[in-house]
C-alpha positions as CSV (number, residue, x, y, z in Angstrom):
1,M,110.4,77.7,103.7
2,K,108.0,75.7,101.6
3,L,105.2,73.7,103.1
4,N,103.7,70.4,102.1
5,K,101.5,71.2,99.1
6,K,98.9,68.7,100.4
7,L,98.7,70.6,103.7
8,L,95.2,71.9,103.2
9,A,93.9,69.0,101.3
10,S,94.3,66.6,104.1
11,G,92.6,65.6,107.3
12,V,89.8,67.4,109.0
13,L,90.3,70.7,107.1
14,A,89.6,69.2,103.7
15,A,86.2,68.1,105.0
16,T,85.4,71.5,106.4
17,L,86.4,73.4,103.3
18,V,84.2,71.7,100.8
19,A,81.2,73.9,101.5
20,G,80.9,76.4,98.7
21,N,82.8,76.6,95.4
22,A,86.5,77.4,95.4
23,F,87.6,80.5,93.5
24,G,90.6,82.8,93.5
25,A,93.4,81.2,91.5
26,V,94.4,83.0,88.3
27,S,95.6,81.6,85.0
28,S,99.3,81.1,84.2
29,E,99.1,83.8,81.6
30,E,98.0,86.3,84.3
31,A,100.5,85.0,86.8
32,A,103.3,85.7,84.2
33,K,102.9,89.4,85.0
34,L,104.5,88.8,88.4
35,G,108.1,89.6,88.2
36,A,107.6,91.3,84.8
37,S,105.4,94.3,84.8
38,L,104.4,93.6,88.4
39,T,106.6,92.9,91.4
40,P,106.6,89.3,92.7
41,V,103.8,90.2,95.2
42,G,101.6,92.0,92.7
43,A,102.5,95.7,92.9
44,E,103.1,97.8,89.8
45,K,106.8,97.9,89.2
46,A,106.7,101.2,87.3
47,G,106.5,104.6,88.9
48,N,103.9,107.1,88.1
49,G,106.1,109.5,86.3
50,G,106.3,111.8,89.3
51,E,106.5,111.3,93.0
52,I,106.3,107.5,93.0
53,P,109.5,105.9,91.7
54,A,109.8,102.4,90.1
55,W,110.4,99.5,92.4
56,D,114.0,98.5,92.3
57,G,114.0,95.5,94.7
58,G,113.5,97.3,98.0
59,L,115.7,98.0,100.9
60,K,117.8,94.9,101.7
61,Q,120.9,96.5,103.3
62,A,121.2,97.9,106.8
63,P,122.7,101.3,107.2
64,A,126.1,101.8,108.7
65,G,126.1,101.5,112.5
66,Y,123.3,98.9,112.7
67,N,124.3,96.3,115.2
68,N,121.8,93.5,114.3
69,D,120.1,94.0,117.6
70,G,116.5,94.9,116.7
71,I,117.2,98.6,117.3
72,Y,116.6,100.0,113.9
73,L,118.5,103.1,112.6
74,D,117.0,105.5,110.1
75,P,118.6,105.0,106.7
76,F,117.0,108.2,105.5
77,A,117.8,110.5,108.4
78,S,119.0,113.3,106.1
79,D,115.7,113.4,104.2
80,E,113.8,116.7,104.7
81,V,110.1,117.4,104.6
82,K,109.0,118.4,101.1
83,F,105.7,120.0,102.3
84,T,103.1,119.7,105.0
85,I,99.4,119.1,104.8
86,D,97.5,120.9,107.5
87,Q,94.3,122.9,108.0
88,S,95.5,125.6,105.6
89,N,95.7,123.3,102.5
90,V,93.9,120.0,103.3
91,D,91.2,120.6,100.7
92,E,93.9,120.8,98.0
93,Y,95.1,117.3,98.9
94,A,91.9,115.6,100.1
95,D,91.8,113.3,97.0
96,K,95.0,111.7,98.2
97,L,93.9,111.3,101.8
98,S,91.3,109.2,103.5
99,A,88.1,110.7,104.9
100,G,89.5,109.9,108.3
101,Q,92.8,111.7,107.7
102,V,91.0,114.8,106.6
103,A,88.7,114.6,109.6
104,M,91.8,114.4,111.9
105,I,93.4,117.5,110.3
106,K,90.1,119.4,110.6
107,K,89.6,118.4,114.2
108,Y,93.2,119.2,115.5
109,D,95.3,122.1,114.4
110,T,98.3,120.1,115.7
111,Y,97.6,117.1,113.4
112,K,99.5,117.5,110.2
113,I,100.9,115.3,107.5
114,P,104.6,115.9,106.8
115,V,105.3,114.6,103.3
116,Y,108.7,113.2,102.4
117,Q,110.3,111.7,99.3
118,T,108.7,108.4,98.3
119,R,111.0,105.4,98.8
120,R,109.7,102.0,97.8
121,T,111.7,100.1,100.4
122,A,109.4,97.1,100.8
123,T,110.7,93.7,100.0
124,Y,110.4,90.1,101.2
125,P,112.8,87.2,101.3
126,E,113.3,85.6,97.8
127,A,111.7,82.3,98.9
128,I,108.5,84.2,100.1
129,M,108.3,86.0,96.8
130,D,108.8,82.9,94.8
131,Q,106.1,81.1,96.8
132,T,103.8,84.1,96.2
133,V,104.2,83.7,92.4
134,E,103.3,80.0,92.8
135,N,100.3,80.9,95.0
136,A,98.8,83.0,92.3
137,T,97.8,79.9,90.3
138,T,97.1,77.6,93.3
139,S,95.5,79.5,96.2
140,E,91.7,79.5,96.2
141,L,89.1,81.0,98.4
142,V,86.5,78.5,99.8
143,A,83.6,78.6,102.2
144,G,82.3,81.9,100.9
145,G,85.7,83.5,101.1
146,N,86.2,82.6,104.8
147,G,89.1,80.1,104.2
148,I,91.9,79.4,101.8
149,E,93.0,76.1,100.3
150,N,96.2,75.1,98.5
151,Y,98.0,78.0,100.3
152,Q,101.4,77.6,101.7
153,E,103.0,80.9,102.9
154,G,103.6,84.4,101.4
155,V,100.8,86.3,99.7
156,P,98.0,84.0,98.6
157,F,96.3,86.4,96.0
158,P,98.9,88.7,94.4
159,L,96.4,89.4,91.6
160,P,93.2,89.9,93.6
161,K,89.8,90.0,91.9
162,E,87.7,90.1,95.1
163,G,87.9,92.4,98.1
164,V,88.2,89.5,100.5
165,E,91.3,88.3,98.6
166,A,93.1,91.6,99.4
167,I,92.1,91.2,103.0
168,W,93.5,87.7,103.2
169,N,96.7,89.1,101.7
170,H,97.0,91.5,104.7
171,I,96.1,88.7,107.2
172,T,98.6,86.2,105.9
173,R,101.5,88.5,104.9
174,Y,104.9,87.4,106.0
175,R,106.2,88.8,109.3
176,G,109.4,86.9,109.8
177,G,108.3,83.4,110.4
178,S,108.9,83.4,114.2
179,V,109.5,86.6,116.2
180,Q,109.4,87.9,119.7
181,R,108.9,91.5,120.5
182,N,108.8,93.7,123.6
183,V,106.4,96.6,123.0
184,G,104.3,99.2,124.8
185,Q,100.7,100.3,124.4
186,V,99.2,103.6,125.6
187,T,95.6,104.9,125.7
188,P,96.0,108.6,126.6
189,T,93.2,110.6,128.2
190,E,91.8,113.6,126.2
191,N,94.4,115.8,127.8
192,G,97.3,113.5,127.0
193,A,97.9,111.8,130.3
194,Y,98.9,108.1,129.9
195,S,100.5,105.1,131.4
196,V,102.2,102.3,129.5
197,V,101.1,98.7,129.3
198,K,104.0,96.5,128.3
199,F,103.7,93.3,126.4
200,Q,106.0,90.5,125.3
201,D,104.5,89.1,122.1
202,E,105.4,86.0,120.2
203,F,104.2,85.2,116.6
204,T,105.2,81.9,115.1
205,W,103.9,80.8,111.8
206,R,103.2,77.1,111.4
207,A,106.1,76.4,109.0
208,S,108.5,78.0,111.5
209,L,107.7,75.5,114.3
210,E,110.6,73.1,115.0
211,D,108.3,70.2,115.0
212,F,105.8,71.3,112.4
213,D,103.7,68.5,111.1
214,P,101.0,69.5,108.5
215,A,98.9,66.5,109.3
216,K,98.5,67.3,113.0
217,D,97.0,70.8,112.8
218,P,96.1,71.5,109.2
219,N,93.9,74.5,109.9
220,V,96.3,76.5,111.9
221,L,97.8,79.7,110.4
222,F,100.0,80.9,113.2
223,Y,100.4,80.8,117.0
224,F,100.4,84.0,119.1
225,K,101.3,84.5,122.8
226,Q,101.1,87.8,124.6
227,A,102.3,88.2,128.2
228,I,101.7,91.5,130.0
229,T,105.0,92.5,131.8
230,A,103.9,95.9,133.2
231,P,102.2,97.5,135.1
232,A,102.4,95.3,138.2
233,R,98.6,95.0,138.6
234,L,98.4,93.3,135.2
235,A,101.8,91.6,135.0
236,G,101.7,87.9,134.5
237,N,98.4,87.7,132.6
238,V,98.9,85.8,129.3
239,L,96.9,85.4,126.2
240,L,97.4,82.4,123.9
241,V,95.8,82.2,120.4
242,H,95.9,79.5,117.7
243,D,94.7,81.5,114.7
244,T,92.9,79.2,112.3
245,L,92.9,79.6,108.5
246,N,89.2,79.0,108.2
247,Q,87.7,80.5,111.4
248,V,84.1,79.8,110.3
249,A,84.7,76.1,110.0
250,E,86.8,76.2,113.2
251,A,86.8,79.2,115.4
252,R,90.0,80.8,116.6
253,R,91.2,79.0,119.7
254,A,92.1,81.3,122.6
255,W,93.0,80.9,126.3
256,V,93.9,83.3,129.0
257,Y,96.0,82.8,132.1
258,N,95.0,85.0,135.0
259,A,98.0,85.5,137.3
260,G,95.8,86.6,140.2
261,Q,93.6,83.5,140.0
262,R,96.4,81.2,138.8
263,R,94.2,79.5,136.3
264,V,93.8,79.0,132.6
265,R,90.5,79.4,130.9
266,R,89.1,79.5,127.4
267,A,88.6,83.0,126.0
268,P,85.9,82.9,123.2
269,Q,85.6,86.7,123.2
270,V,89.0,87.1,121.6
271,A,87.6,87.7,118.2
272,Y,85.6,90.3,116.2
273,D,84.6,93.2,118.4
274,G,85.5,91.6,121.7
275,P,87.6,94.0,123.8
276,G,91.3,94.4,123.0
277,T,93.8,93.4,125.7
278,A,94.3,96.2,128.4
279,A,93.1,98.7,125.8
280,D,90.6,100.7,128.0
281,G,87.9,100.1,125.5
282,M,89.9,101.9,122.8
283,R,90.1,99.0,120.3
284,T,88.4,95.8,119.4
285,T,90.2,92.4,119.2
286,D,90.1,92.7,115.4
287,N,91.7,96.1,115.4
288,F,95.0,94.5,116.4
289,D,97.5,94.7,113.5
290,L,94.9,97.1,112.0
291,F,92.7,94.1,111.2
292,N,92.9,90.4,112.0
293,G,90.6,87.4,112.3
294,A,87.7,86.0,110.4
295,P,86.3,88.2,107.5
296,D,82.8,86.5,107.5
297,R,80.7,89.3,109.0
298,Y,81.4,91.7,106.2
299,N,80.8,92.0,102.5
300,W,84.1,93.0,100.8
301,E,84.4,95.2,97.7
302,I,87.4,96.5,95.8
303,V,86.6,100.1,95.2
304,G,89.8,100.5,93.2
305,K,93.4,101.7,93.4
306,K,94.5,105.2,94.1
307,E,97.6,107.2,95.1
308,M,97.5,108.3,98.7
309,Y,99.7,109.8,101.4
310,I,100.3,107.1,103.9
311,P,102.7,106.6,106.9
312,Y,105.9,105.0,105.6
313,N,109.6,104.5,106.5
314,S,108.7,105.6,110.0
315,Y,112.1,105.2,111.6
316,K,111.8,108.3,113.7
317,L,109.2,106.6,115.8
318,V,111.6,103.9,116.9
319,D,114.6,106.2,117.5
320,R,116.1,105.4,120.9
321,S,116.8,109.1,121.5
322,V,113.0,109.7,121.4
323,S,111.1,109.0,124.6
324,Y,107.4,108.0,125.0
325,D,106.7,111.5,126.3
326,D,108.1,112.8,123.0
327,I,105.6,110.6,121.1
328,V,102.5,110.6,123.1
329,K,100.5,113.9,122.9
330,A,96.9,115.0,123.5
331,G,94.6,113.8,120.7
332,H,97.2,112.1,118.6
333,I,100.9,111.1,118.5
334,N,103.5,113.8,117.8
335,Q,103.1,114.2,114.0
336,D,106.6,115.9,113.8
337,L,108.0,112.4,114.2
338,A,105.7,110.9,111.5
339,R,106.7,110.4,107.9
340,Y,104.2,110.2,105.0
341,E,104.9,109.3,101.4
342,L,102.8,109.0,98.3
343,H,102.2,105.4,97.5
344,R,99.6,103.4,95.5
345,V,97.0,101.6,97.7
346,W,94.1,99.2,97.2
347,H,90.9,100.7,98.5
348,V,88.7,97.9,99.9
349,R,85.4,98.6,101.5
350,A,83.9,96.3,104.2
351,T,80.1,96.7,104.9
352,L,78.5,94.7,107.7
353,K,76.3,91.9,106.4
354,E,72.6,92.0,107.1
355,G,71.9,90.1,110.3
356,E,75.5,90.2,111.5
357,R,76.6,92.2,114.5
358,H,79.7,94.4,115.0
359,I,80.3,97.8,116.4
360,Y,81.7,99.0,113.1
361,G,79.1,99.1,110.3
362,Q,81.6,99.9,107.6
363,R,85.4,100.0,107.3
364,D,87.4,101.5,104.4
365,F,90.8,99.9,104.1
366,F,93.7,101.5,102.2
367,I,96.3,98.7,101.7
368,D,99.8,99.4,100.5
369,E,100.4,97.7,97.1
370,D,104.0,96.9,97.9
371,T,103.4,95.0,101.2
372,W,99.7,94.2,101.4
373,Q,99.7,95.8,104.8
374,A,96.8,97.9,105.7
375,A,98.1,101.5,106.0
376,V,94.9,103.4,106.9
377,I,91.5,102.2,107.9
378,D,88.4,104.5,108.4
379,H,85.8,103.0,110.8
380,Y,82.1,104.0,110.7
381,D,79.5,103.2,113.3
382,G,76.1,101.6,112.7
383,R,74.6,104.9,111.6
384,G,77.2,105.5,109.0
385,E,79.1,108.2,110.9
386,L,82.9,108.3,110.8
387,W,84.1,107.2,114.2
388,R,87.7,105.9,114.3
389,V,90.7,106.3,112.2
390,A,93.6,103.8,112.2
391,E,97.0,104.5,110.8
392,A,99.9,102.1,110.6
393,H,103.3,103.7,110.7
394,A,105.2,101.2,108.5
395,M,108.9,100.5,108.2
396,Q,111.1,98.0,106.5
397,F,113.0,95.7,108.9
398,Y,115.9,95.6,106.5
399,D,118.0,92.9,108.3
400,V,115.3,90.3,107.8
401,Q,113.4,91.7,104.8
402,V,110.2,92.1,106.7
403,P,107.8,95.0,106.1
404,W,105.9,95.7,109.4
405,Y,104.7,98.5,111.6
406,A,106.8,100.8,113.8
407,I,103.6,101.6,115.7
408,E,99.9,101.4,115.0
409,T,97.4,104.1,116.1
410,L,93.7,104.2,116.4
411,Y,92.1,107.6,116.9
412,D,88.6,108.1,118.2
413,L,87.1,111.2,116.6
414,L,84.2,111.3,119.1
415,S,86.0,110.9,122.5
416,G,89.3,112.7,121.5
417,R,91.2,109.7,122.8
418,Y,93.4,107.2,121.0
419,L,95.5,104.0,121.3
420,A,99.1,103.6,120.2
421,L,100.5,100.1,120.1
422,G,104.0,98.8,119.3
423,L,106.2,101.4,121.1
424,T,109.7,100.2,121.5
425,N,111.9,103.3,122.2
426,E,112.2,102.5,125.9
427,E,112.1,98.7,125.7
428,N,115.0,96.2,125.9
429,D,115.3,93.7,123.1
430,P,112.5,95.2,121.1
431,Y,112.6,92.6,118.2
432,T,114.1,89.2,117.9
433,F,113.5,87.4,114.7
434,G,114.2,83.7,114.1
435,V,113.4,82.6,117.6
436,S,113.2,78.8,118.1
437,R,109.8,77.5,119.1
438,S,108.0,74.1,119.1
439,S,104.3,73.3,119.4
440,R,104.6,72.6,123.1
441,D,105.4,76.3,123.6
442,Y,101.9,77.1,122.5
443,T,99.8,74.8,124.6
444,P,97.4,75.9,127.4
445,A,99.8,74.2,129.8
446,A,102.6,76.5,128.7
447,L,100.6,79.6,129.8
448,R,101.2,79.1,133.5
449,R,105.0,79.0,132.9
450,A,104.8,82.2,130.7
451,G,102.7,84.0,133.4
452,T,105.0,83.4,136.4
453,R,105.6,86.8,138.0
């Protein structure tokens, strides 16, 4: 899994990264904490003496009955709700919730937070954790924090000192190397009516390409292709993205194939607050995966670490006996199917830089310490008013040792609408990890083939 250590020191990228001083790597003495008092990715190994247990290596074994088919069974199906946070007691627990979660509870008497036993299931493949330990003393931020050098794969900054380092950990986190998934997206009306847009997504990280050559495309981070498969009016449209590691030096490359016009065109709006694909205005491009893309429009601050009730081990939301009608409700998803646990999170605040433009003036990120995945993000408008609340219902893909999302949600407190992305309950072949891909699969010429109706 290791990449050439000279990957980011060669070719065009080296020339573009020299602007600004590099910073981020820690001393070998600090890095020695990884695997000792800290997990290999930088979380506290110890529990809190109460609800949060010590990390014991995570969930690596599939439950009985799992057929290695991407249809994930709940290893904790017998767990019962310990207590529920709702309008009757939300003030008692507000210090362990985000402002957005509190606002959702106060807005909807049906929005509640069922709290379960905390299970620290997160883990990554051993090679990824080993590489993360090495990254601690080599990975450095450059270009004002908008790029990384001397980074291979895994978590670049397991001991973050800057807010932007924690955000890069989320952006670059391991998601299986090369994966194909079939998922649904819904944007219900205020009364809960919805239709499903279906996608076939592919993510392939650079090191997972069959013909990967670090000298040919040194600034690429991963390749992403998204084909719409339903409804019929949108089917055949395809988005292709080459995500760059330094998007300020070299902007994200994106193309769209329009099946109706049968033509491929560049898509420069696939970044920042450009509209999300088939999202009915309910998310921006950088809301995908809770946050993605260049961090350059914001100032990033680590507010601190805290204990917080976040969605976790959300296997009920992928249960094949549960239909989309069971999940999608007016105002929010069916919270009876959600599972929340107490975990430690990094609180990182993003504030829009003076002179920059984005529809979100501030974002408060709450990032799970065990995975570096954003768990909750509160979004504020340009006036400083709380606007949207994102929650990622995480689960451990135990057969491949990948923490990821069962579904991600984005709630609009003003309109009463929301978006839910990643639904798999009614999809065939929901997840296939380890797919074989080469660079020719991610060229603009490949879009027409992918978009054939």
